[in-house]
All heavy atoms as an XYZ file, in Angstrom:
831
protein
N     -17.089     -6.809     -4.961
C     -17.078     -7.670     -3.807
C     -17.490     -9.090     -4.157
O     -16.997    -10.039     -3.561
C     -17.996     -7.118     -2.726
C     -17.500     -5.905     -1.948
C     -18.544     -5.445     -0.951
C     -16.189     -6.155     -1.288
N     -18.375     -9.226     -5.111
C     -18.851    -10.556     -5.492
C     -17.703    -11.413     -6.019
O     -17.621    -12.604     -5.724
C     -19.952    -10.413     -6.550
C     -21.141    -11.325     -6.445
C     -21.450    -11.923     -5.094
O     -21.840    -11.220     -4.157
O     -21.302    -13.155     -4.989
N     -16.805    -10.828     -6.791
C     -15.659    -11.570     -7.322
C     -14.778    -12.056     -6.179
O     -14.318    -13.203     -6.175
C     -14.843    -10.694     -8.301
C     -13.540    -11.358     -8.688
C     -15.669    -10.375     -9.535
N     -14.550    -11.213     -5.190
C     -13.734    -11.605     -4.039
C     -14.415    -12.736     -3.282
O     -13.769    -13.702     -2.872
C     -13.477    -10.395     -3.130
C     -12.592     -9.377     -3.855
C     -12.823    -10.824     -1.815
C     -12.453     -8.061     -3.144
N     -15.696    -12.655     -3.107
C     -16.430    -13.699     -2.380
C     -16.368    -15.053     -3.091
O     -16.437    -16.099     -2.458
C     -17.879    -13.286     -2.163
C     -18.020    -12.177     -1.149
C     -19.486    -11.884     -0.834
N     -19.564    -10.752      0.046
C     -20.109     -9.577     -0.266
N     -20.669     -9.398     -1.448
N     -20.117     -8.583      0.592
N     -16.250    -15.031     -4.430
C     -16.177    -16.282     -5.183
C     -14.769    -16.877     -5.191
O     -14.581    -17.995     -5.635
C     -16.649    -16.061     -6.618
C     -18.157    -15.834     -6.708
C     -18.669    -15.922     -8.136
N     -17.901    -15.175     -9.100
C     -18.248    -13.970     -9.592
N     -19.374    -13.399     -9.209
N     -17.493    -13.358    -10.477
N     -13.780    -16.135     -4.711
C     -12.408    -16.640     -4.661
C     -12.375    -17.889     -3.777
O     -13.103    -17.979     -2.789
C     -11.479    -15.558     -4.099
C     -10.052    -15.919     -4.180
N      -9.421    -16.657     -3.218
C      -9.123    -15.651     -5.127
C      -8.161    -16.843     -3.551
N      -7.953    -16.240     -4.702
N     -11.545    -18.891     -4.127
C     -11.509    -20.141     -3.344
C     -11.275    -19.944     -1.840
O     -11.804    -20.703     -1.039
C     -10.336    -20.911     -3.969
C     -10.255    -20.402     -5.359
C     -10.668    -18.955     -5.292
N     -10.527    -18.922     -1.443
C     -10.301    -18.717     -0.009
C     -11.421    -17.905      0.635
O     -11.460    -17.782      1.857
C      -8.968    -18.020      0.229
O      -8.998    -16.702     -0.280
N     -12.323    -17.356     -0.176
C     -13.485    -16.604      0.298
C     -13.156    -15.627      1.426
O     -13.707    -15.709      2.519
C     -14.598    -17.544      0.724
N     -12.245    -14.676      1.167
C     -11.922    -13.727      2.239
C     -13.116    -12.842      2.577
O     -13.984    -12.595      1.740
C     -10.790    -12.891      1.640
C     -10.994    -12.982      0.168
C     -11.577    -14.351     -0.070
N     -13.162    -12.386      3.798
C     -14.208    -11.474      4.224
C     -13.708    -10.056      3.997
O     -12.623     -9.693      4.455
C     -14.530    -11.671      5.719
O     -14.926    -13.027      5.908
C     -15.639    -10.739      6.164
N     -14.476     -9.269      3.272
C     -14.111     -7.891      2.980
C     -15.222     -6.985      3.484
O     -16.399     -7.221      3.195
C     -13.902     -7.669      1.465
C     -13.612     -6.215      1.170
C     -12.796     -8.571      0.951
N     -14.847     -5.973      4.248
C     -15.814     -4.997      4.749
C     -15.470     -3.637      4.166
O     -14.330     -3.202      4.254
C     -15.741     -4.887      6.278
C     -16.052     -6.156      6.988
N     -17.338     -6.596      7.210
C     -15.236     -7.085      7.524
C     -17.293     -7.747      7.850
N     -16.026     -8.069      8.053
N     -16.433     -2.991      3.579
C     -16.286     -1.618      3.121
C     -17.178     -0.769      4.011
O     -18.369     -1.031      4.118
C     -16.704     -1.462      1.664
C     -15.908     -2.264      0.641
C     -16.486     -2.066     -0.747
C     -14.449     -1.864      0.668
N     -16.594      0.210      4.669
C     -17.368      1.028      5.599
C     -16.681      2.360      5.788
O     -15.511      2.535      5.435
C     -17.480      0.309      6.947
N     -17.405      3.295      6.350
C     -16.770      4.562      6.721
C     -15.841      4.271      7.891
O     -15.973      3.258      8.585
C     -17.825      5.597      7.132
O     -18.349      5.269      8.408
N     -14.898      5.136      8.135
C     -13.967      4.919      9.235
C     -14.680      4.870     10.577
O     -14.249      4.183     11.496
C     -12.890      6.001      9.252
C     -11.863      5.882      8.135
C     -10.905      7.061      8.176
C     -11.098      4.578      8.226
N     -15.791      5.584     10.693
C     -16.531      5.573     11.954
C     -17.172      4.216     12.231
O     -17.367      3.841     13.376
C     -17.614      6.656     11.950
C     -16.998      8.046     11.941
O     -15.899      8.215     12.503
O     -17.613      8.948     11.353
N     -17.491      3.465     11.167
C     -18.158      2.181     11.314
C     -17.251      1.000     10.987
O     -17.676     -0.142     11.038
C     -19.366      2.104     10.376
C     -20.360      3.220     10.639
O     -20.506      3.625     11.808
O     -20.969      3.703      9.676
N     -16.004      1.269     10.621
C     -15.121      0.214     10.128
C     -14.696     -0.746     11.231
O     -14.242     -0.322     12.283
C     -13.886      0.837      9.486
N     -14.864     -2.044     10.974
C     -14.354     -3.016     11.937
C     -12.845     -3.120     11.800
O     -12.281     -2.787     10.762
C     -15.022     -4.317     11.491
C     -15.254     -4.131     10.034
C     -15.528     -2.653      9.840
N     -12.189     -3.543     12.835
C     -10.750     -3.764     12.748
C     -10.535     -5.129     12.134
O     -11.149     -6.108     12.540
C     -10.116     -3.703     14.150
O     -10.366     -2.422     14.708
C      -8.631     -3.929     14.089
N      -9.668     -5.198     11.151
C      -9.383     -6.465     10.492
C      -7.902     -6.744     10.484
O      -7.103     -5.992     11.061
N      -7.517     -7.807      9.819
C      -6.113     -8.176      9.741
C      -5.331     -7.260      8.811
O      -4.140     -7.042      9.000
C      -5.976     -9.615      9.237
C      -6.550    -10.626     10.212
O      -6.532    -10.346     11.428
O      -7.020    -11.672      9.764
N      -6.014     -6.744      7.780
C      -5.361     -5.901      6.780
C      -6.156     -4.628      6.601
O      -7.376     -4.673      6.465
C      -5.266     -6.635      5.413
C      -4.624     -5.735      4.366
C      -4.502     -7.943      5.546
N      -5.474     -3.496      6.597
C      -6.123     -2.225      6.289
C      -5.512     -1.720      4.984
O      -4.288     -1.625      4.873
C      -5.895     -1.197      7.391
C      -6.638      0.117      7.133
C      -7.409      0.544      8.351
C      -5.709      1.198      6.650
N      -6.361     -1.454      4.003
C      -5.929     -0.952      2.707
C      -6.414      0.485      2.587
O      -7.599      0.753      2.763
C      -6.502     -1.794      1.552
C      -6.070     -1.224      0.206
C      -6.078     -3.255      1.689
N      -5.497      1.388      2.278
C      -5.870      2.795      2.147
C      -5.409      3.367      0.815
O      -4.276      3.153      0.394
C      -5.240      3.619      3.273
O      -5.499      4.997      3.067
N      -6.322      4.112      0.193
C      -6.000      4.890     -1.004
C      -6.325      6.363     -0.750
O      -6.477      7.136     -1.680
C      -6.801      4.378     -2.224
O      -8.195      4.504     -1.939
C      -6.473      2.930     -2.538
N      -6.431      6.720      0.505
C      -6.800      8.085      0.891
C      -5.608      9.015      0.697
O      -4.509      8.722      1.186
C      -7.283      8.120      2.359
C      -8.533      7.246      2.512
C      -7.543      9.541      2.823
C      -8.989      7.054      3.942
N      -5.777     10.140     -0.007
C      -4.657     11.073     -0.203
C      -4.029     11.471      1.135
O      -4.723     11.604      2.153
C      -5.315     12.277     -0.883
C      -6.545     11.715     -1.531
C      -7.015     10.614     -0.625
N      -2.730     11.647      1.123
C      -1.993     11.960      2.353
C      -2.566     13.189      3.057
O      -2.673     13.209      4.287
C      -0.515     12.169      2.042
N      -2.968     14.191      2.289
C      -3.488     15.422      2.895
C      -4.867     15.243      3.519
O      -5.311     16.083      4.286
C      -3.555     16.554      1.855
O      -4.344     16.108      0.737
C      -2.164     16.944      1.374
N      -5.531     14.128      3.199
C      -6.860     13.866      3.757
C      -6.823     12.793      4.846
O      -7.870     12.435      5.380
C      -7.812     13.441      2.645
N      -5.658     12.297      5.173
C      -5.562     11.251      6.187
C      -5.734     11.859      7.572
O      -4.961     12.706      7.987
C      -4.229     10.502      6.073
C      -4.180      9.679      4.816
C      -2.928      8.844      4.699
O      -2.093      8.797      5.584
N      -2.800      8.161      3.575
N      -6.730     11.370      8.264
C      -7.076     11.909      9.575
C      -6.495     11.045     10.689
O      -6.045      9.920     10.473
C      -8.601     11.944      9.730
O      -9.101     10.617      9.750
N      -6.561     11.586     11.884
C      -6.148     10.830     13.060
C      -7.019      9.585     13.205
O      -6.552      8.536     13.648
C      -6.238     11.714     14.311
C      -5.563     11.124     15.513
C      -4.081     10.825     15.320
O      -3.376     11.595     14.654
O      -3.623      9.785     15.836
N      -8.264      9.667     12.803
C      -9.178      8.515     12.874
C      -8.671      7.367     12.003
O      -8.723      6.203     12.389
C     -10.596      8.931     12.473
C     -11.589      7.801     12.453
C     -11.850      7.259     13.868
N     -12.753      6.123     13.790
C     -12.401      4.864     14.030
N     -11.186      4.578     14.389
N     -13.271      3.905     13.920
N      -8.169      7.675     10.820
C      -7.614      6.647      9.944
C      -6.400      5.999     10.604
O      -6.269      4.777     10.634
C      -7.214      7.236      8.588
C      -6.442      6.292      7.657
C      -7.318      5.114      7.239
C      -5.934      7.042      6.447
N      -5.521      6.822     11.136
C      -4.322      6.317     11.797
C      -4.708      5.410     12.971
O      -4.133      4.339     13.162
C      -3.415      7.489     12.235
C      -2.272      7.012     13.106
C      -2.891      8.232     11.008
N      -5.708      5.818     13.739
C      -6.186      5.000     14.866
C      -6.813      3.697     14.380
O      -6.601      2.644     14.980
C      -7.219      5.778     15.684
C      -6.651      6.934     16.469
C      -7.738      7.810     17.072
O      -8.922      7.394     17.081
O      -7.408      8.916     17.521
N      -7.593      3.753     13.306
C      -8.264      2.561     12.787
C      -7.254      1.512     12.324
O      -7.522      0.315     12.387
C      -9.189      2.930     11.631
N      -6.093      1.956     11.899
C      -5.069      1.033     11.409
C      -4.314      0.334     12.527
O      -3.643     -0.670     12.286
C      -4.087      1.793     10.529
N      -4.431      0.827     13.748
C      -3.619      0.305     14.853
C      -3.826     -1.181     15.111
O      -2.903     -1.878     15.510
C      -3.894      1.099     16.125
N      -5.013     -1.699     14.870
C      -5.296     -3.102     15.142
C      -4.964     -4.045     14.003
O      -5.047     -5.263     14.158
N      -4.575     -3.517     12.865
C      -4.305     -4.357     11.699
C      -2.908     -4.973     11.788
O      -1.963     -4.324     12.226
C      -4.426     -3.535     10.424
N      -2.799     -6.208     11.354
C      -1.488     -6.853     11.297
C      -0.670     -6.299     10.127
O       0.552     -6.223     10.190
C      -1.650     -8.362     11.152
N      -1.368     -5.894      9.059
C      -0.716     -5.391      7.856
C      -1.419     -4.129      7.389
O      -2.654     -4.092      7.328
C      -0.779     -6.442      6.732
C      -0.355     -5.967      5.339
C       1.156     -5.796      5.280
C      -0.817     -6.933      4.276
N      -0.646     -3.115      7.071
C      -1.179     -1.884      6.490
C      -0.666     -1.797      5.061
O       0.537     -1.856      4.814
C      -0.740     -0.638      7.294
C      -1.170      0.645      6.586
C      -1.315     -0.693      8.707
N      -1.602     -1.686      4.121
C      -1.245     -1.485      2.718
C      -1.633     -0.071      2.357
O      -2.803      0.254      2.212
C      -1.948     -2.502      1.822
C      -1.711     -2.273      0.350
C      -0.508     -1.771     -0.116
C      -2.688     -2.562     -0.563
C      -0.285     -1.557     -1.472
C      -2.492     -2.359     -1.925
C      -1.284     -1.857     -2.368
N      -0.637      0.778      2.239
C      -0.808      2.183      1.867
C      -0.506      2.277      0.379
O       0.652      2.142     -0.029
C       0.160      3.051      2.682
C       0.259      4.486      2.237
C      -1.062      5.208      2.255
O      -1.804      5.105      1.258
O      -1.345      5.885      3.246
N      -1.534      2.448     -0.437
C      -1.360      2.418     -1.888
C      -0.619      3.634     -2.445
O      -0.174      3.601     -3.585
C      -2.720      2.281     -2.574
N      -0.458      4.660     -1.650
C       0.241      5.862     -2.120
C       1.751      5.684     -2.056
O       2.260      4.896     -1.267
C      -0.148      7.059     -1.255
C      -1.637      7.370     -1.156
C      -1.864      8.564     -0.251
C      -2.242      7.597     -2.520
N       2.461      6.440     -2.888
C       3.925      6.423     -2.832
C       4.520      7.825     -2.858
O       5.718      7.998     -2.685
C       4.532      5.574     -3.959
C       4.084      5.955     -5.354
C       4.712      6.968     -6.062
C       3.021      5.296     -5.947
C       4.303      7.311     -7.335
C       2.598      5.621     -7.225
C       3.245      6.631     -7.912
O       2.838      6.973     -9.172
N       3.690      8.818     -3.053
C       4.177     10.190     -3.079
C       3.076     11.104     -2.581
O       1.989     11.095     -3.157
C       4.577     10.572     -4.504
C       5.257     11.934     -4.588
O       5.863     12.352     -3.580
O       5.190     12.568     -5.656
N       3.275     11.808     -1.502
C       4.488     11.893     -0.685
C       4.631     10.661      0.215
O       3.641      9.988      0.529
C       4.258     13.137      0.160
C       2.777     13.189      0.338
C       2.205     12.671     -0.958
N       5.867     10.387      0.597
C       6.148      9.244      1.468
C       7.072      9.686      2.577
O       8.015     10.418      2.317
C       6.802      8.119      0.669
C       6.893      6.862      1.469
C       7.983      6.412      2.151
C       5.848      5.918      1.688
N       7.675      5.242      2.777
C       6.368      4.911      2.510
C       4.523      5.826      1.284
C       5.618      3.820      2.933
C       3.783      4.746      1.697
C       4.329      3.753      2.511
N       6.832      9.266      3.759
C       5.709      8.444      4.175
C       4.469      9.293      4.397
O       4.570     10.469      4.753
C       6.177      7.830      5.494
C       7.088      8.861      6.084
C       7.765      9.502      4.884
N       3.330      8.709      4.209
C       2.064      9.366      4.546
C       1.898      9.282      6.065
O       2.606      8.514      6.722
C       0.892      8.638      3.867
O       0.819      7.310      4.395
C       1.038      8.609      2.353
N       0.968     10.031      6.636
C       0.719      9.898      8.077
C       0.392      8.456      8.478
O       0.868      7.961      9.501
C      -0.462     10.837      8.336
C      -0.324     11.895      7.280
C       0.182     11.144      6.060
N      -0.388      7.768      7.656
C      -0.741      6.379      7.937
C       0.495      5.488      7.921
O       0.708      4.677      8.819
C      -1.768      5.882      6.919
C      -2.151      4.407      7.020
C      -2.804      4.101      8.363
C      -3.064      4.028      5.871
N       1.326      5.624      6.892
C       2.526      4.794      6.783
C       3.499      5.079      7.923
O       4.095      4.152      8.481
C       3.203      5.029      5.431
N       3.670      6.343      8.271
C       4.585      6.700      9.363
C       4.125      6.083     10.681
O       4.934      5.537     11.441
C       4.693      8.219      9.486
N       2.825      6.125     10.943
C       2.298      5.557     12.181
C       2.446      4.037     12.187
O       2.816      3.447     13.207
C       0.828      5.949     12.354
N       2.177      3.402     11.052
C       2.305      1.943     10.974
C       3.759      1.529     11.197
O       4.028      0.567     11.926
C       1.795      1.434      9.628
N       4.688      2.249     10.596
C       6.106      1.932     10.771
C       6.526      2.128     12.230
O       7.245      1.298     12.789
C       6.958      2.794      9.849
N       6.042      3.201     12.846
C       6.380      3.472     14.247
C       5.836      2.395     15.173
O       6.451      2.075     16.194
C       5.853      4.845     14.657
N       4.700      1.815     14.803
C       4.100      0.747     15.622
C       4.704     -0.621     15.322
O       4.393     -1.600     15.978
C       2.582      0.680     15.382
C       1.812      1.824     15.988
C       0.311      1.565     15.936
N      -0.216      1.583     14.592
C      -0.911      2.600     14.059
N      -1.161      3.680     14.782
N      -1.363      2.535     12.833
N       5.537     -0.698     14.298
C       6.144     -1.973     13.938
C       5.234     -2.890     13.149
O       5.487     -4.093     13.050
N       4.184     -2.326     12.560
C       3.273     -3.133     11.750
C       3.921     -3.459     10.406
O       4.741     -2.692      9.900
C       1.973     -2.366     11.490
C       1.111     -2.202     12.723
C      -0.023     -1.233     12.472
O       0.217     -0.041     12.400
N      -1.226     -1.759     12.350
N       3.529     -4.586      9.826
C       3.943     -4.890      8.467
C       3.340     -3.811      7.570
O       2.169     -3.454      7.717
C       3.452     -6.274      8.059
N       4.145     -3.282      6.681
C       3.721     -2.156      5.841
C       4.102     -2.419      4.393
O       5.249     -2.736      4.092
C       4.397     -0.873      6.332
C       4.171      0.401      5.534
C       2.703      0.811      5.538
C       5.044      1.522      6.087
N       3.111     -2.303      3.515
C       3.338     -2.385      2.079
C       2.950     -1.029      1.516
O       1.861     -0.523      1.791
C       2.485     -3.497      1.428
C       2.677     -3.505     -0.086
C       2.838     -4.852      2.025
N       3.839     -0.449      0.742
C       3.591      0.879      0.195
C       3.281      0.862     -1.283
O       3.447     -0.152     -1.971
N       2.861      1.994     -1.761
C       2.508      2.142     -3.164
C       3.673      1.909     -4.107
O       3.483      1.410     -5.218
N       4.903      2.254     -3.666
C       6.051      1.994     -4.529
C       6.256      0.490     -4.692
O       6.609      0.025     -5.769
C       7.312      2.667     -3.980
C       8.544      2.554     -4.875
C       8.291      3.145     -6.264
C       9.745      3.221     -4.220
N       5.992     -0.278     -3.632
C       6.058     -1.741     -3.743
C       5.093     -2.230     -4.822
O       5.450     -3.053     -5.668
C       5.690     -2.404     -2.409
C       6.617     -2.024     -1.282
O       7.850     -2.107     -1.462
O       6.115     -1.624     -0.215
N       3.870     -1.710     -4.769
C       2.860     -2.080     -5.752
C       3.304     -1.692     -7.156
O       3.262     -2.504     -8.088
C       1.524     -1.403     -5.416
C       0.400     -1.551     -6.429
C      -0.048     -3.005     -6.545
C      -0.772     -0.669     -6.044
N       3.758     -0.465     -7.317
C       4.161      0.039     -8.628
C       5.310     -0.781     -9.217
O       5.264     -1.194    -10.379
C       4.567      1.512     -8.504
C       4.940      2.244     -9.783
C       3.725      2.375    -10.686
C       5.497      3.620     -9.442
N       6.322     -1.053     -8.407
C       7.487     -1.808     -8.889
C       7.092     -3.230     -9.270
O       7.507     -3.745    -10.314
C       8.619     -1.805     -7.839
C       9.702     -2.817     -8.180
C       9.220     -0.409     -7.707
N       6.264     -3.866     -8.458
C       5.897     -5.244     -8.768
C       4.938     -5.339     -9.959
O       4.991     -6.316    -10.720
C       5.348     -5.953     -7.524
C       6.461     -6.358     -6.611
N       6.989     -5.514     -5.671
C       7.180     -7.494     -6.532
C       7.967     -6.128     -5.039
N       8.109     -7.325     -5.548
N       4.107     -4.328    -10.158
C       3.284     -4.301    -11.378
C       4.192     -4.185    -12.605
O       4.016     -4.895    -13.589
C       2.312     -3.118    -11.351
C       1.120     -3.319    -10.472
C       0.244     -2.071    -10.447
O       0.717     -0.942    -10.585
N      -1.037     -2.278    -10.229
N       5.161     -3.286    -12.527
C       6.091     -3.096    -13.643
C       6.908     -4.363    -13.891
O       7.155     -4.741    -15.042
C       7.009     -1.909    -13.363
N       7.320     -5.018    -12.814
C       8.113     -6.239    -12.955
C       7.307     -7.338    -13.642
O       7.832     -8.054    -14.512
C       8.593     -6.717    -11.584
N       6.048     -7.466    -13.278
C       5.208     -8.484    -13.932
C       5.047     -8.174    -15.416
O       5.088     -9.076    -16.248
C       3.847     -8.554    -13.249
C       3.943     -9.167    -11.885
C       2.926    -10.248    -11.682
O       1.811    -10.156    -12.162
N       3.318    -11.276    -10.971
N       4.873     -6.902    -15.744
C       4.759     -6.521    -17.148
C       6.060     -6.837    -17.890
O       6.044     -7.363    -19.001
C       4.413     -5.040    -17.268
C       3.013     -4.730    -16.806
C       2.740     -3.245    -16.714
O       3.648     -2.421    -16.825
N       1.492     -2.896    -16.487
N       7.180     -6.519    -17.269
C       8.483     -6.805    -17.858
C       8.613     -8.306    -18.136
O       9.014     -8.712    -19.221
C       9.592     -6.326    -16.909
C      10.980     -6.515    -17.441
C      11.618     -5.496    -18.120
C      11.666     -7.715    -17.252
C      12.911     -5.668    -18.616
C      12.945     -7.899    -17.733
C      13.569     -6.869    -18.422
N       8.273     -9.112    -17.139
C       8.348    -10.570    -17.283
C       7.476    -11.052    -18.439
O       7.908    -11.881    -19.255
C       7.902    -11.273    -16.002
C       8.841    -11.063    -14.830
O       9.942    -10.501    -15.001
O       8.452    -11.466    -13.708
N       6.242    -10.550    -18.500
C       5.312    -10.985    -19.548
C       5.778    -10.567    -20.942
O       5.657    -11.331    -21.900
C       3.914    -10.423    -19.284
C       3.166    -11.048    -18.111
C       1.914    -10.232    -17.791
C       2.799    -12.489    -18.410
N       6.304     -9.352    -21.057
C       6.713     -8.846    -22.374
C       8.026     -9.446    -22.853
O       8.213     -9.652    -24.049
C       6.825     -7.327    -22.364
C       5.500     -6.620    -22.352
C       5.254     -5.621    -21.437
C       4.486     -6.945    -23.237
C       4.031     -4.955    -21.409
C       3.270     -6.298    -23.217
C       3.037     -5.301    -22.300
N       8.949     -9.703    -21.926
C      10.288    -10.140    -22.339
C      10.556    -11.618    -22.093
O      11.503    -12.166    -22.662
C      11.373     -9.340    -21.582
O      11.337     -9.689    -20.197
C      11.205     -7.850    -21.793
N       9.776    -12.254    -21.216
C      10.046    -13.635    -20.866
C      11.231    -13.775    -19.934
O      11.716    -14.880    -19.685
N      11.724    -12.667    -19.406
C      12.868    -12.674    -18.492
C      12.460    -12.117    -17.141
O      11.511    -11.337    -17.043
C      13.995    -11.805    -19.053
C      14.513    -12.309    -20.360
C      15.601    -11.444    -20.879
N      16.063    -11.975    -22.157
C      16.930    -11.397    -22.911
N      17.462    -10.250    -22.546
N      17.297    -11.948    -24.051
N      13.193    -12.502    -16.125
C      12.927    -11.976    -14.782
C      13.314    -10.503    -14.712
O      14.388    -10.118    -15.185
C      13.721    -12.752    -13.736
O      13.263    -14.080    -13.669
N      12.457     -9.739    -14.133
C      12.701     -8.298    -14.002
C      13.785     -8.043    -12.960
O      13.871     -8.741    -11.955
C      11.418     -7.591    -13.595
N      14.592     -7.014    -13.185
C      15.617     -6.632    -12.205
C      14.980     -5.788    -11.090
O      15.039     -4.556    -11.103
C      16.607     -5.821    -13.037
C      15.758     -5.211    -14.125
C      14.679     -6.230    -14.408
N      14.350     -6.460    -10.122
C      13.583     -5.761     -9.088
C      14.390     -4.712     -8.347
O      13.899     -3.603     -8.122
C      13.007     -6.767     -8.089
C      11.752     -7.486     -8.528
C      11.377     -8.556     -7.517
C      10.610     -6.522     -8.724
N      15.606     -5.035     -7.952
C      16.405     -4.074     -7.181
C      16.690     -2.823     -8.001
O      16.620     -1.702     -7.480
C      17.716     -4.723     -6.719
N      16.978     -2.997     -9.276
C      17.250     -1.850    -10.158
C      15.977     -1.020    -10.338
O      16.015      0.219    -10.291
C      17.790     -2.328    -11.524
C      17.888     -1.183    -12.518
C      19.135     -3.015    -11.349
N      14.864     -1.692    -10.514
C      13.593     -0.990    -10.698
C      13.205     -0.226     -9.441
O      12.754      0.917     -9.506
C      12.506     -1.980    -11.109
C      12.760     -2.615    -12.466
S      11.652     -3.981    -12.817
C      10.219     -3.088    -13.393
N      13.399     -0.854     -8.289
C      13.084     -0.196     -7.015
C      13.969      1.033     -6.828
O      13.489      2.109     -6.450
C      13.270     -1.194     -5.861
C      13.120     -0.610     -4.488
C      11.690     -0.566     -4.093
N      11.535      0.167     -2.851
C      10.441      0.202     -2.172
N       9.385     -0.459     -2.593
N      10.340      0.888     -1.082
N      15.255      0.889     -7.097
C      16.187      2.007     -6.950
C      15.809      3.159     -7.889
O      15.882      4.338     -7.503
C      17.621      1.547     -7.212
N      15.390      2.836     -9.102
C      14.975      3.874    -10.058
C      13.737      4.604     -9.542
O      13.651      5.840     -9.639
C      14.700      3.259    -11.426
N      12.795      3.867     -8.985
C      11.593      4.488     -8.418
C      11.941      5.389     -7.245
O      11.433      6.514     -7.144
N      12.783      4.906     -6.352
C      13.196      5.717     -5.196
C      13.925      6.973     -5.650
O      13.714      8.059     -5.107
C      14.073      4.888     -4.257
C      13.300      3.820     -3.524
C      14.190      2.857     -2.759
O      15.424      2.872     -2.943
O      13.626      2.081     -1.950
N      14.778      6.832     -6.666
C      15.509      7.985     -7.190
C      14.568      9.022     -7.807
O      14.701     10.229     -7.579
C      16.515      7.517     -8.238
O      17.196      8.600     -8.813
N      13.588      8.549     -8.567
C      12.620      9.465     -9.185
C      11.794     10.193     -8.118
O      11.547     11.404     -8.241
C      11.705      8.706    -10.134
N      11.405      9.485     -7.083
C      10.629     10.127     -6.002
C      11.488     11.128     -5.240
O      11.006     12.188     -4.867
C      10.051      9.075     -5.067
C       8.925      8.238     -5.666
C       8.548      7.109     -4.723
C       7.722      9.095     -5.997
N      12.755     10.791     -5.006
C      13.657     11.711     -4.322
C      13.856     12.988     -5.136
O      13.885     14.088     -4.581
C      15.001     11.041     -4.034
N      13.953     12.844     -6.450
C      14.109     14.014     -7.321
C      12.881     14.903     -7.273
O      12.981     16.137     -7.311
C      14.393     13.564     -8.758
N      11.703     14.304     -7.170
C      10.459     15.084     -7.060
C      10.417     15.888     -5.771
O       9.840     16.966     -5.729
C       9.251     14.160     -7.026
C       8.726     13.735     -8.312
C       7.417     13.022     -8.028
N       6.953     12.358     -9.204
C       5.784     11.752     -9.301
N       4.986     11.719     -8.267
N       5.424     11.181    -10.397
N      10.977     15.315     -4.723
C      10.898     15.940     -3.399
C      11.823     17.152     -3.266
O      11.622     17.988     -2.408
C      11.244     14.913     -2.315
N      12.819     17.237     -4.143
C      13.742     18.381     -4.082
C      13.082     19.632     -4.649
O      12.431     19.577     -5.670
C      15.006     18.064     -4.888
C      15.855     17.025     -4.227
C      17.176     16.851     -4.983
N      17.629     15.495     -4.758
C      17.754     14.556     -5.686
N      17.487     14.831     -6.945
N      18.142     13.355     -5.382
N      13.295     20.772     -3.976
C      12.690     22.019     -4.491
C      13.340     22.506     -5.758
O      14.365     22.179     -6.160
C      12.905     23.034     -3.357
C      13.850     22.407     -2.388
C      13.983     20.959     -2.743
C-alpha cells in the first residue's frame, strides 16, 4: 500500500473484508469463482469498474452480474493477453498481434471447457 500511496496520483486504496468494504469506483477481485458469494456480487454493484482477475471459469458470478448491470468489466484474460503483449513487445521490439493473441486465449479456454 505504501508504494501506491507514493504514486503521483496518490489513489486511495482500501483493503477490508466484504462486510466492512466501502464502495469505491473500482472493485478488484481475485476470489475463486467457487468462493464468490452473493455479498461479493452485491458489493460490486456500486463500482463503476469491476476488474475480475480470473479467466477460467468464465464468466464468474461476479463478472456475470457486472455484465448484466452494464458495468465496465475487465477480465483476467484481458490481463493475461496484455501482459503477454508487453513481453512480446519488449523481447522483439515489435507490436504484439493483440487480436491473434486474444483469439488464441479464447480458443484455449474454450477447449478446456469441453468435456
